[in-house]
ZAMARGU-4260 file (C-alpha; in steps of 0.2 Angstrom, whole numbers, plus 5000, padded with zeros to 4 digits):
<rodrens>
0) 4638/5401/5690 | 4647/5390/5678 | 4651/5371/5680 | 4669/5375/5684 | 4664/5383/5700
5) 4656/5366/5705 | 4673/5357/5703 | 4684/5354/5718 | 4699/5366/5719 | 4711/5353/5713
10) 4702/5351/5697 | 4703/5369/5692 | 4721/5368/5686 | 4722/5370/5667 | 4731/5357/5657
15) 4743/5370/5650 | 4749/5375/5667 | 4753/5357/5671 | 4758/5348/5686 | 4772/5360/5691
20) 4761/5375/5693 | 4748/5364/5702 | 4761/5360/5715 | 4769/5378/5715 | 4752/5385/5719
25) 4751/5374/5735 | 4734/5368/5731 | 4739/5350/5734 | 4749/5343/5747 | 4753/5324/5745
30) 4751/5313/5760 | 4766/5312/5771 | 4768/5293/5766 | 4772/5299/5749 | 4789/5304/5755
35) 4803/5291/5757 | 4819/5300/5761 | 4824/5318/5764 | 4830/5321/5746 | 4812/5317/5740
40) 4805/5332/5750 | 4814/5343/5739 | 4805/5336/5725 | 4790/5348/5728 | 4802/5363/5727
45) 4808/5357/5709 | 4798/5357/5694 | 4796/5340/5686 | 4785/5333/5673 | 4784/5314/5676
50) 4784/5301/5690 | 4801/5295/5683 | 4808/5311/5690 | 4804/5306/5708 | 4814/5289/5705
55) 4828/5298/5697 | 4830/5310/5712 | 4830/5295/5724 | 4843/5286/5713 | 4854/5301/5711
60) 4855/5304/5730 | 4868/5290/5731 | 4885/5295/5726 | 4891/5277/5722 | 4874/5270/5715
65) 4883/5261/5701 | 4895/5253/5713 | 4881/5247/5725 | 4871/5241/5710 | 4885/5231/5702
70) 4889/5223/5719 | 4871/5219/5721 | 4870/5210/5704 | 4886/5201/5708 | 4878/5195/5724
75) 4863/5188/5714 | 4875/5180/5702 | 4884/5172/5716 | 4868/5165/5724 | 4863/5158/5707
80) 4880/5150/5704 | 4880/5143/5722 | 4862/5137/5721 | 4866/5127/5705 | 4883/5120/5710
85) 4885/5103/5719 | 4882/5104/5737 | 4896/5110/5748 | 4900/5102/5765 | 4893/5113/5779
90) 4907/5119/5790 | 4895/5120/5805 | 4883/5106/5809 | 4867/5109/5817 | 4849/5103/5811
95) 4842/5113/5796 | 4858/5124/5794 | 4853/5125/5775 | 4837/5133/5780 | 4846/5146/5790
100) 4858/5149/5775 | 4843/5152/5764 | 4835/5164/5776 | 4851/5174/5778 | 4855/5174/5759
105) 4839/5180/5753 | 4837/5192/5767 | 4854/5200/5762 | 4848/5201/5744 | 4832/5210/5749
110) 4840/5222/5761 | 4854/5226/5748 | 4842/5231/5735 | 4830/5240/5747 | 4845/5252/5749
115) 4844/5256/5731 | 4826/5258/5728 | 4811/5268/5735 | 4799/5259/5746 | 4786/5259/5732
120) 4797/5246/5724 | 4799/5234/5738 | 4784/5224/5733 | 4792/5221/5716 | 4809/5217/5724
125) 4801/5204/5735 | 4791/5196/5720 | 4808/5195/5711 | 4817/5187/5725 | 4804/5175/5729
130) 4803/5170/5710 | 4821/5168/5710 | 4820/5156/5725 | 4807/5146/5716 | 4817/5146/5700
135) 4832/5140/5709 | 4823/5126/5717 | 4815/5121/5701 | 4832/5120/5692 | 4839/5111/5707
140) 4826/5097/5705 | 4833/5095/5687 | 4851/5092/5693 | 4857/5075/5699 | 4869/5084/5712
145) 4855/5094/5720 | 4838/5092/5727 | 4823/5103/5728 | 4813/5106/5744 | 4797/5116/5747
150) 4805/5121/5764 | 4819/5130/5755 | 4807/5141/5745 | 4798/5145/5762 | 4815/5149/5770
155) 4819/5160/5755 | 4803/5169/5756 | 4805/5171/5775 | 4822/5180/5773 | 4814/5191/5759
160) 4800/5196/5771 | 4811/5199/5786 | 4822/5211/5777 | 4807/5219/5769 | 4801/5223/5787
165) 4818/5229/5792 | 4819/5240/5777 | 4802/5247/5781 | 4808/5250/5799 | 4822/5261/5794
170) 4836/5250/5788 | 4834/5256/5770 | 4847/5270/5772 | 4862/5261/5777 | 4871/5265/5760
175) 4866/5284/5762 | 4873/5283/5780 | 4889/5275/5774 | 4892/5288/5760 | 4888/5302/5772
180) 4901/5296/5784 | 4914/5291/5771 | 4913/5307/5761 | 4912/5318/5777 | 4925/5332/5776
185) 4940/5328/5788 | 4937/5309/5787 | 4954/5301/5782 | 4948/5289/5769
</rodrens>
């Protein structure tokens, strides 16, 4: 009785066979939470050699990924420009309207980019948007025409977390749904 027979079955895969034969022999079934969208379920049927293939399959499932990404970066640039521009008069007057604007703005940014990335990247998206909010407040503190507030950072973070929650509850497929509707045969586009 050799030492190889004492190994669990999933360790008996040879390095030359690689990850693809490991999955094709169905000795390993990833947990259901590994799957993000229906296109990723086809990943096990395909042969792949790196984790990047999983991300590429997700990204390639959107037909207009470059357009969605370009619009998303445009929104980020718009937020940066408006955050550093002199304050605009508010068309609606109610207490703390600027906090509401912060929540909505950063919520839109997080939800937008949640459409473009798998759930495994939501933590990094949230970190990036919270860091952007902090950076904007630090830069505003250096400007004579703007003022920085800790509550603005809290509002930015709240908007990011709310949209993160919405994306986890299923609102992360809006672009997929739009493309399916828009590209449906018989739809007069």
